[in-house]
N, C-alpha and C positions, 0 to 999 in steps of 0.2 A: 349066485355067488358074488357077482360083481357088486351087487347092492350092499354087500357086507364090507366093502372097502371104504375106509374113512379118508376122505380127501382133505379134511380140515387141517389147517396149519396156523401156527401163531407166529407173528412177525413183530417182535418187541411189544407185545401186548395188543397188537392189532389182529383181530380175528379174521381169517380168510377162509372162505368155504372151500377153496381149493388153491393150489400153489401156483397157478398159471396166470401170469400178468402180461400185459402188453408193454413192451419196452419203450422207454423215452426216445424220442427222435424218429421213431418209425411208425407211430400210430397218430401223429399229429396231436390234436387235442381230444381225440376219441370221437368227436362228432363226425369226422370224416369217414370213419368206418362203421358208424351206427346203422347205416342202411345196408351194409354188406355182411354183418354178423350180429349175433345176439350178445351184446356186450354184458348183459346181466348175468350170463353164465360164467364169466371170468372170475378169477380170484381178485383182480383189481386192474387198474390202469395207471401207468406212469406217463404223464403227458410230457410233451417236448419241452426242452429247457427254455426258461424265460429269463430275460435280462431287464434291467431297470427301464431303459428306453427301448422302443421298437428297433429291430435290427433287420437290415435288408439282406444280410448274409454275404457270401463270397461270390465272386464272378463265375460265370459258367465257362465250361462245363463243370458240373458238380458231382456227377455220378459216373462211375466206370465199373463194369462187371469184370471180375477177375476169375481165375481158376479157383473154384471153391469158396468164392466170396464176392464182396463188393467194396469198392473204394468210394467214400463220400467226402465231399468238402462243402457241406451246406453252410457252415459258418454261423450256426446258431440263429438263423433267420427266425424271427418271432414277432409277436404283436406288442410286446412290452407288458410289464407287470400290471399296470392299471387296467388295460383292456382285458387281460386274462382274468383278473379278479372281478371286474364289473360285468363283462359280457359273456365269458366262456364258462367260468365255474358254475354259475346258476344253471346252465344247460346240462353239463355233464353230471351234476349231482342227481339228476333224474335217472341215471343209468342203474342206480341201486347197488353199486359196488364201490369198495374203497378206492379213492383217487389220491394219487401221490403227485405233487408238483415238483418238477425238477428246476432248480435255480442255478444260474451261472453268473457270477459276478466278476468284474475285472479288478475289484479291490476287496479287501476284507470287509470294509464298511458297507459296500454294496451287497455283499452276501447277507449281511445283517439286515439291511433295509428290505431286501427281497423277502426274507423270512418273516419279518414283522408285518409287512403289507399283506402277505398271503394268509398268515394266521388270522389277521383281522377280517379278512374276507369271509372266512368260514368255509365249511364244506369239505375240507381236506382231511385225509387220514394221517398224512405224514409228508415229509419232504425228502426228495433226493437232492443231495448237495453235490453238484457236478464240479469237481475240482480237477477234471482230467480230460477236457475236450481238446483234441489235438488239432482242431481246425480253425482256431482263432488266433489273432496276433497278440491281443491283450487278455490277461487272465489265462483261462484254460489250463493246460496240462502242468504249467509250472507250479500251481498251487498243490497239485497232487503228486509232484515228484520230489517234494521236500517235506520231511516229517514235521518240521517246525511250522512251515506255511500251512500245511493241512490242519494242524492243531489250532493255529490262530483262527482259521476260518470256522472250524467246528465250535470253538469257544465263543466266537462272536455270534454265531447263529443261536447257540444254546442260551446265551444271555439275553437274546432279543425275541425268542420264540419258544413256545412250549410244545410245539408239535414234535413227534419223534422224527429224527433225521437219519437218513441212510446215506453214507458218504460214498460217492461213486469214484472208484480208483482206477488208475491205469496200470496195466502190467508192463508198460514200457519204462520200468524203473529197475534199479539194482536189487532192491529188497522190498517187495510189496507188503510183506508181513510187518516189517518195522513201521511202515507208514500207517498200516491198519492199527497197530498198537498205539500209535500217537493219537489217532482219531478216537480210539476207545477211551484213552486216558482223558481226552478233552471233553468227553461226554456224548459221543455218537451213540445212537440207539442201535445202529446196525450198519451194514455195508452193502454196497451194490457193486458187483464184480462180474465182468470188467467192462471198461469203455473200449472203444475201437483202438486198434494198434496202428501207429503211424506207418504209412507206406506210400508208394507211388507207382505210376504206370507211364510208359513212354511209347509214343508212336514212332516206330523205326523208320518210316518213310519221311515224315516231316521233321523228325528228330526233336519233336516238341512233347511236353508232358500232356497226358490225357486229361488232366484236371486244370481248371483255371488258376488255382492257387498252387500248382505244381504237386504238392503232396496232399494227402487226405487220410482218412481213417479207415482201416480194413476191418470189415465185419464178416459174419457168415461162418460156415463150417470150418474154414481154414484156421480160425482162431480158437476153436473149441478146446483143443488140448491145453492151450495156454490158459484159457479161462478156468478149466477144471483144476489145474495146478494152483492157480491163484486162490480159488475158493478153498481148496484143501489147506493151503499154507495159512491163510487168514483165519480159517475156522480153528485150526490148532492153536494159533497164536492168541486169539482173542475170545473165542466162544460167542462172539456177537452173532445175532441172526443175520443171515446173508440172503440177498436177492442175487441169484446166480444167473449169468447170461453170457452168451457168446456162441453162436452157431447152433442154437437149439432148433432142430427141424422135425423131430418126432418124439414119441413118448419115451423111447429108450434113452434119448439125450437127457430128458428130465430126470430119469432115474439116476443117471451118472452124476448129475449135479446134486441131487439129494444125498447120495452116498458120500460125496465129497464134503458136504457140510451146509449146503444151501437149504434154507427153510422154505424158499419160494424161488421161482424162476421167471425170467422175462424173455418173451418171444419177440424178436425184432426183425432181422433181415428176411426171415422166412415169409413174413407178411407181404413182401414185395412180389414174391412168386405166387402166393395164394393168400389173399386177405383173410380167409377163414382158417388159416393154418393153426392158430391157437386153439380154436374150438375143436378141430380135428384131433389135435394132440390131447386135449382134455378128454375127448370121447374114448381114446385108446389107453389113457393112463391107468384106470383101475386094473385092467388085465396085466399091464406091465408091472404094477405093484405086486400083484399076486405071483407073477413069474419071478420076481425078485425075492420071494419068500416072506412077504409081509402082507398085512392087511390094512396098513395105514401109512400116510405120508410121514407123520411125526416119528414113527419107529425107524424109518429109513434114514433120517437126517443124521449125517456124520457117522454112519455105521460102516464105512469102508473098512475092509479087512486087509491089513498090510502084512500080516504074518500068519 
């Protein structure tokens, strides 16, 4: 019976054999996990955010485990767009799954430059446009906290790149649906929801912050209810295809995101506990779909019953 479950999904015209992706920022460039899991089984990979120039990231400590989640302050450490395009993309194209590159600019112009450079490199299915990173001093979350700034970035990327773009938004705003609508009007192909939520932790003995940059981004199960609400609100407001993520740890979490309106999901923080978590979730997903009263991913997307 499980063989009759159709895991295929469509993401703005990108065909995925299943809806389970590895989330940006938690799987490196994919190569790091290739010896620990069969990446070819996934629906796709979203690689860590890249900037124009190489970035060393934030001072340590960068990670702190919290109740129900994890705080990180990596600071977009990366090798730079030229090294990514020339050295990494040729390697991960052999995985046989759609690859999405995440771009993070500190100006609208740099978002456009990143998109153009990566399109010219080839091998990518689409872009994740990260306008919501809470862990950098320049750029970052301010692009995603203002509808006009989000639209400006989306417009610039669209005018300089033909790849489908999925705008990654933060829930740390007054009205995420309004910003999603601005992204849709500007030409976004889809959305990626949500980024980490700003937070902090303190050592009560030393009276010092646990992270080198004082604050960081909270991820993991603690943010799943916020992520689900964001997906539902943006799905209703835009009908754009959504990559949903935030605290996904098992197959039932995936079902919740599908029902809220996500066409695909990204598994992130769970990979720190178990690098093979995405594959284990995928193995259990067909049975979960049947328990939800369906036989396909597509039929579940956005089918939440509210009355």
